[in-house]
C-alpha positions as CSV (number, residue, x, y, z in Angstrom):
1,X,109.9,85.4,98.1
2,X,109.2,88.5,95.8
3,X,108.0,91.7,96.9
4,X,104.2,91.1,96.0
5,X,104.4,88.0,98.1
6,X,106.0,89.9,100.9
7,X,103.3,92.7,100.7
8,X,100.6,90.2,100.8
9,X,102.1,88.2,103.8
10,X,102.4,91.5,105.7
11,X,98.7,92.5,104.8
12,X,97.4,89.1,105.8
13,X,99.3,89.1,109.1
14,X,98.0,92.7,109.8
15,X,94.4,91.7,108.8
16,X,94.5,88.5,111.2
17,X,96.1,90.6,114.0
18,X,93.3,93.1,113.8
19,X,90.5,90.3,113.4
20,X,91.4,86.8,114.3
21,X,87.8,85.7,113.2
22,X,88.2,87.0,109.8
23,X,87.6,84.5,106.8
24,X,89.3,83.8,103.7
25,X,86.5,85.4,101.5
26,X,86.9,88.7,103.6
27,X,90.6,88.6,103.4
28,X,90.4,88.1,99.6
29,X,88.1,91.2,99.1
30,X,90.1,93.4,101.4
31,X,93.5,92.5,99.6
32,X,91.8,92.6,96.0
33,X,92.9,88.9,95.3
34,X,91.3,85.5,94.7
35,X,90.4,83.3,97.5
36,X,92.8,80.7,96.3
37,X,95.7,83.3,96.6
38,X,94.7,83.9,100.2
39,X,94.6,80.1,100.8
40,X,97.9,79.6,99.4
41,X,99.5,82.4,101.4
42,X,97.8,81.2,104.8
43,X,98.9,77.6,104.1
44,X,102.4,78.7,103.7
45,X,102.3,80.9,106.8
46,X,100.7,78.1,108.8
47,X,103.5,75.5,107.6
48,X,106.2,78.0,108.6
49,X,104.7,78.5,112.0
50,X,103.6,82.1,111.7
51,X,99.9,81.4,112.0
52,X,97.9,78.9,113.8
53,X,94.5,77.8,113.1
54,X,91.9,76.9,115.6
55,X,88.3,75.6,115.2
56,X,86.1,78.4,116.7
57,X,82.7,76.8,115.6
58,X,81.8,73.9,113.5
59,X,82.6,75.4,110.2
60,X,84.3,78.6,111.4
61,X,88.2,79.0,111.7
62,X,90.1,81.4,113.9
63,X,93.6,82.4,112.9
64,X,96.1,83.1,115.6
65,X,99.5,84.8,114.9
66,X,102.2,83.1,116.7
67,X,105.1,84.9,118.4
68,X,107.2,83.9,115.4
69,X,104.4,85.5,113.1
70,X,104.6,88.8,115.2
71,X,108.3,88.9,114.7
72,X,107.8,88.3,111.0
73,X,105.2,90.9,110.7
74,X,107.6,93.5,112.4
75,X,110.4,92.5,110.2
76,X,108.3,92.7,107.1
77,X,107.1,96.1,108.2
78,X,110.6,97.4,108.6
79,X,111.6,96.1,105.2
80,X,108.6,97.7,103.7
81,X,109.5,101.0,105.3
82,X,113.2,100.9,104.4
83,X,112.0,100.1,100.8
84,X,109.5,102.9,100.7
85,X,112.2,105.4,102.0
86,X,114.8,104.2,99.4
87,X,112.1,104.8,96.9
88,X,111.4,108.2,98.0
89,X,115.0,109.2,98.3
90,X,115.8,107.9,94.7
91,X,112.8,109.6,93.4
92,X,113.8,112.9,95.0
93,X,117.3,112.5,93.7
94,X,116.2,111.7,90.1
95,X,113.7,114.7,90.1
96,X,116.5,117.1,91.5
97,X,118.9,116.0,88.6
98,X,116.0,116.4,85.9
99,X,115.4,120.0,87.5
100,X,118.9,121.0,87.1
101,X,118.8,120.1,83.6
102,X,115.4,122.0,83.2
103,X,117.2,125.1,84.8
104,X,120.2,124.6,82.4
105,X,117.9,124.8,79.6
106,X,116.5,128.1,80.8
107,X,113.2,126.9,82.2
108,X,111.7,127.7,85.6
109,X,108.6,125.6,85.2
110,X,107.5,122.2,84.3
111,X,104.5,120.1,83.5
112,X,103.8,117.0,85.6
113,X,101.8,114.0,84.2
114,X,101.0,111.3,86.2
115,X,99.2,110.5,89.7
116,X,100.1,108.6,92.8
117,X,102.9,108.7,95.5
118,X,105.7,109.1,93.0
119,X,103.9,112.1,91.3
120,X,103.4,113.5,94.8
121,X,107.3,113.3,95.5
122,X,108.0,114.9,92.2
123,X,105.5,117.6,93.0
124,X,107.0,118.3,96.4
125,X,110.6,118.3,95.1
126,X,109.6,120.8,92.4
127,X,108.0,123.0,95.0
128,X,111.1,122.7,97.1
129,X,113.4,123.6,94.3
130,X,111.4,126.8,93.2
131,X,110.1,125.1,89.9
132,X,106.6,126.1,89.1
133,X,104.2,123.3,87.9
134,X,102.0,124.4,84.9
135,X,99.1,122.7,83.1
136,X,99.5,124.2,79.7
137,X,102.1,126.0,77.8
138,X,105.8,125.4,76.5
139,X,107.5,123.8,79.4
140,X,109.5,120.5,79.9
141,X,107.4,117.7,81.0
142,X,108.1,115.2,84.0
143,X,106.1,112.1,83.3
144,X,105.5,109.5,86.1
145,X,105.0,106.0,84.9
146,X,104.6,103.6,87.9
147,X,107.7,104.0,89.9
148,X,109.8,105.8,87.2
149,X,110.0,109.6,86.6
150,X,111.0,110.5,82.9
151,X,111.9,113.9,81.6
152,X,110.9,115.0,78.2
153,X,112.6,118.2,77.3
154,X,112.1,118.6,73.5
155,X,108.3,117.7,73.1
156,X,106.7,120.6,74.9
157,X,109.7,123.0,75.4
């Protein structure tokens, strides 16, 4: 199972735990996926014994997380947190290495391009290391692309 499937399974289990009466259309909207994707994941979770389906009314279903499903949700949550902390540690280490290179080149400031959690980690690491983040001017650039941080020394320096 890939990381995206794992994340969807975790999200589905959390949503169902919070609202057993939730329907597939609502789940799809909350997760930002097609109803068919939700249906596929639910069928798999049901087949593996993590979720049970009960008929609540004539056309309405109620999803129940089994004890095995609760254990899976806990395991997936721990795995997610471990991966997140690992990403945090790796990002911090990479940015610290880049900032050492920036200092060696005689700079005490960088430009930071990008948004999101990885950019926030880079921003905090710069502050922690005493490197000023500037918007304009001649300075090396830390560029955040998805999960990666790239240092550009020559372009703006």
